C-alpha positions in Angstrom: 142.0 132.6 210.4 139.4 131.6 207.4 141.2 130.0 204.4 140.7 130.6 201.3 137.9 127.4 200.6 135.9 128.4 203.8 135.7 132.4 202.4 134.8 130.6 199.3 132.5 128.5 201.0 130.8 131.3 202.9 130.3 133.7 199.5 128.6 130.8 197.8 126.3 130.3 200.8 125.9 133.8 200.8 125.3 134.0 196.5 122.9 131.3 196.9 121.0 132.7 200.3 120.3 135.8 197.8 118.8 134.1 194.8 116.9 131.8 197.3 115.4 135.0 198.2 114.7 136.2 195.1 113.0 133.3 193.8 110.5 133.4 196.5 109.8 137.3 195.9 109.5 136.9 192.5 106.8 133.5 192.9 105.1 135.9 196.2 104.7 138.6 193.1 103.5 136.4 190.4 101.1 134.8 193.4 99.8 138.2 194.0 98.8 139.6 191.3 97.5 135.9 189.7 95.5 135.9 192.5 94.6 140.1 191.8 93.5 138.9 188.3 91.0 135.8 189.8 88.8 139.0 191.9 88.7 140.9 187.9 88.8 144.6 187.4 92.1 144.4 185.0 92.5 145.0 181.1 95.0 142.8 179.5 96.4 143.7 176.7 98.3 140.8 174.0 100.0 142.0 171.2 99.0 138.9 168.9 100.4 135.1 168.9 103.7 134.3 166.8 103.1 134.7 162.9 105.0 133.6 159.7 108.2 136.0 159.2 108.1 135.6 155.3 104.5 137.1 155.4 103.4 140.7 154.7 100.2 142.6 154.5 100.0 143.5 151.1 96.0 144.8 151.0 96.3 146.6 154.5 93.3 148.8 154.0 91.3 145.5 153.7 91.3 143.6 156.7 89.0 140.3 155.2 91.3 139.9 152.1 92.9 136.8 154.5 94.7 135.8 151.1 97.2 139.1 151.9 97.9 139.6 155.2 100.4 137.6 157.8 98.9 134.7 159.2 99.3 133.0 162.9 102.5 130.2 162.6 101.9 126.3 164.3 103.4 127.9 167.0 101.4 131.2 167.7 98.1 128.6 167.2 99.6 126.7 170.1 100.7 129.2 172.3 97.2 131.2 172.1 95.5 127.4 173.1 97.6 126.7 175.7 97.1 130.8 177.3 93.1 130.3 176.4 93.8 126.7 178.9 95.8 128.3 181.7 93.5 131.2 182.0 90.8 128.5 183.0 93.1 126.6 185.3 94.2 129.6 187.0 89.9 130.8 187.4 91.1 134.0 185.6 87.8 135.4 184.7 87.3 136.9 180.8 83.8 139.1 180.5 85.1 141.0 177.0 87.7 139.7 174.7 88.2 142.7 172.0 90.7 142.6 169.2 92.1 143.9 165.7 90.0 143.3 162.7 93.2 141.6 161.3 93.1 138.0 161.4 96.3 137.2 163.3 94.5 138.9 166.3 91.3 137.7 166.0 92.2 133.7 165.4 94.6 134.7 168.6 92.0 135.6 170.6 89.5 132.7 168.9 92.1 130.1 170.0 92.3 131.6 173.4 88.6 130.5 173.5 87.7 133.1 176.3 84.5 134.4 175.1 83.5 135.6 171.8 85.7 137.8 169.7 84.5 141.4 169.0 86.5 143.0 165.9 87.5 146.3 165.6 89.5 148.7 163.6 90.1 150.6 166.9 92.8 148.0 167.9 93.7 147.3 163.6 97.2 148.2 163.1 97.2 151.5 160.8 101.2 152.3 160.1 101.8 154.0 157.0 99.1 153.7 155.4 96.5 155.7 157.6 97.1 159.2 158.2 98.4 160.3 161.3 95.5 161.6 163.1 93.9 157.9 162.6 96.9 156.0 164.3 96.5 158.7 167.3 92.7 158.1 167.6 93.3 153.9 167.4 96.1 154.9 170.2 93.6 157.0 172.2 90.8 154.0 172.4 93.5 151.6 173.4 94.1 153.4 176.3 90.7 154.5 176.7 89.9 150.8 177.0 93.1 150.2 179.3 91.4 153.1 181.9 87.8 150.8 181.5 86.7 149.1 184.6 85.1 145.9 183.6 82.1 144.7 184.8 82.4 143.7 188.8 84.4 140.1 188.6 85.9 140.1 185.3 88.6 141.0 183.0 89.1 142.5 179.7 91.5 141.1 176.8 92.4 143.0 173.9 94.6 141.4 171.0 96.4 144.4 168.6 99.4 144.5 167.5 103.2 145.6 168.5 102.5 149.6 167.0 99.4 150.2 168.4 101.0 149.4 171.9 104.0 151.6 171.1 101.5 154.4 170.1 99.4 154.2 173.2 101.4 153.2 176.1 105.2 154.3 174.5 108.8 153.3 174.3 109.3 151.1 176.8 107.3 148.9 175.0 109.6 148.9 172.1 110.4 145.2 173.0 106.8 144.2 172.7 106.9 140.4 171.9 104.6 138.2 169.5 102.2 137.1 172.4 103.0 139.1 174.9 100.5 140.7 177.6 100.6 143.5 179.6 97.9 144.0 182.7 96.8 146.7 183.6 94.7 147.8 186.4 92.7 150.7 185.1 91.5 153.4 187.9 90.5 157.4 188.0 90.2 157.6 184.6 93.7 156.4 183.9 95.6 152.9 184.2 98.7 151.2 185.8 100.9 148.3 184.4 101.0 145.9 186.7 102.8 143.3 184.9 104.5 142.1 181.4 103.9 138.5 180.8 105.5 136.1 177.9 103.6 134.0 176.0 105.1 131.3 177.6 104.6 132.0 181.5 100.8 131.5 181.6 101.6 128.0 181.2 104.3 127.2 184.1 102.0 129.5 186.1 98.7 127.1 185.8 101.2 123.7 186.1 102.4 125.7 189.3 99.2 126.4 191.0 97.4 124.0 193.3 94.2 121.7 191.8 
């Protein structure tokens, strides 16, 4: 006859076993998509890094007016550098870095130091200051790059904004956080989401990687 303490030990063992198995599956899945990124062929769409929440874009039609824009805070700058360092340690090749014309996006891409940053209004936040037609065009531009197969052995990085990501990919991205990346696999004229990665996860992946 099994005692109450014995039953408790059995349940505790079963729970621990299931948690361990789940952790091993997660680690295996991470290794699989990191290894895939090392081979190239993916489009990595970032929301710009963390920003000052007491700032606003008060001249949104003039992205060159840096004094009237919301800017990266110290955390956003540090995380952008960490992400770039993690990419290099993980040996993830990047052939193109494209970004919004707003400085917080350009600076995120620049601090990653993964290649020359090409800024474009295609990935700039429009919101209520551009026409619905223009917002739709920008959403289509982001979907188009997500469906673009990169040159062999490389990945494409894009740095943009939450409204652009929402408009392009749908309501599932309502919670996209500053610095978050969405990894897409293009093909067949479309794209498939592989994984969403938070800003602080890249350095953890790099730390766990063998030297």
